[in-house]
N, C-alpha and C positions, 0 to 999 in steps of 0.2 A: 518463400516459405514463411510459416508462422514464426513470429519472433516477439518476445517481450523483453524490453531492456529497462531495468530500473536504475535510477540515479538519484543523487541528492543526499545520500547518507553521510555520516561522519561522527565525530566526537563532539558532544555538547554537554554543557553543565546542567545539572538538575534545574528545572524551571525554564530552560531554554526552548527554542523552537527550531524546527526544520521543515522543509517542504520537499517531499519526494515526488518524483515524476516517473511515469512508466510509458515508454513509447511502444506502441503496439503496431504490428504490421502483419500482413498475410491473411487477414480475415476481416469481415465487415464489422469493425469495432462498434459502430453506432448501434448495431442491432442487438448487442449482448450486454447483460449485466456483468459488471466487473467487480473484483474485490481486491483488497489489500490483505495479505496474510503475513504472519511473522513466525519465526522459529527461534526460540532462545536455546542456549546450550542445554542439552539434556532433556529438552521438552518437545512435545509434538508441535507440528505446525498448526497455527490457529488463525481463524478469520478475525480480523479486527474491524474492518469496515467494508461496506459494499455499496454500489450504486447501480440502480436499474438503468435500462436503456432510456427510460423516461425521466430519470433524475431522482427517483425516490432513494432514500439512503437508509442504511442500517449501520449501527455501531455496537460493538461488544461493550458490555457494561464497564469494562476496565478502561475504556478510552472515551466513553461518552462525555461530551462537554469539553473535551480537550483536542480531539482530532476532527478534521473535516475532510471528507472525500468529495472530489469533484471530477468532472471530465470535460474534455474539449473534443467533440466529435469531428471537428474540422481538422484538428492536428492529430487525431487518433492518439490522444494522450490522457492518461489517468493521473490524478494528483492526490496527494495526502498531505494536508497541512497539519503539523503536529505541534501543539503548544503545551506549555506546562509539563514538559517531559520529566519523567521519573526514572529512577534507576531500573525499575522493573520493565521499562519499555525497551531496554537493551535487547537487541535481537537482529537477525537478518530479516529484512522486509522484502516481500515478493508481491508482485501483482499477478493475477490470473483471471480468467473468465470464471464466472459462476456457472454451476451446473457441470457440463462436460469440460474438464480441465484441459488446458493446452500444455505443451512441454514447458517446464519451469525455466525462467531466466536465471541469471546468476545471482540475483538479489542485490540488495544494498545494505551494508552494515550500519546499524545505529548503535552507538555506545553513549550511554548517559552516565557521566561520572564527573566528580569534582577533582 
């Protein structure tokens, strides 16, 4: 069945870095654009970065220049390299397909705090 499993979250100090991974299964990963989303407490889930099947990328203004999305179509894995983290990046991070969404995974918590 379709499954999205996020990992790599944790507690990090402001200015630090983390790399998130999303292992995808149950669909033809290489054929779809994928995105990283986040949801902070009391806020709506938002798209922060996306990558097309061909490798074109999109970033929300709030993360542009700090986050890098990439994919490995052999390993069916989506990545998010997060640098220069700020307190406002604190949220649960999820991956999902762009367009027609799949069932959400459990997400991975990122907490940026000193």
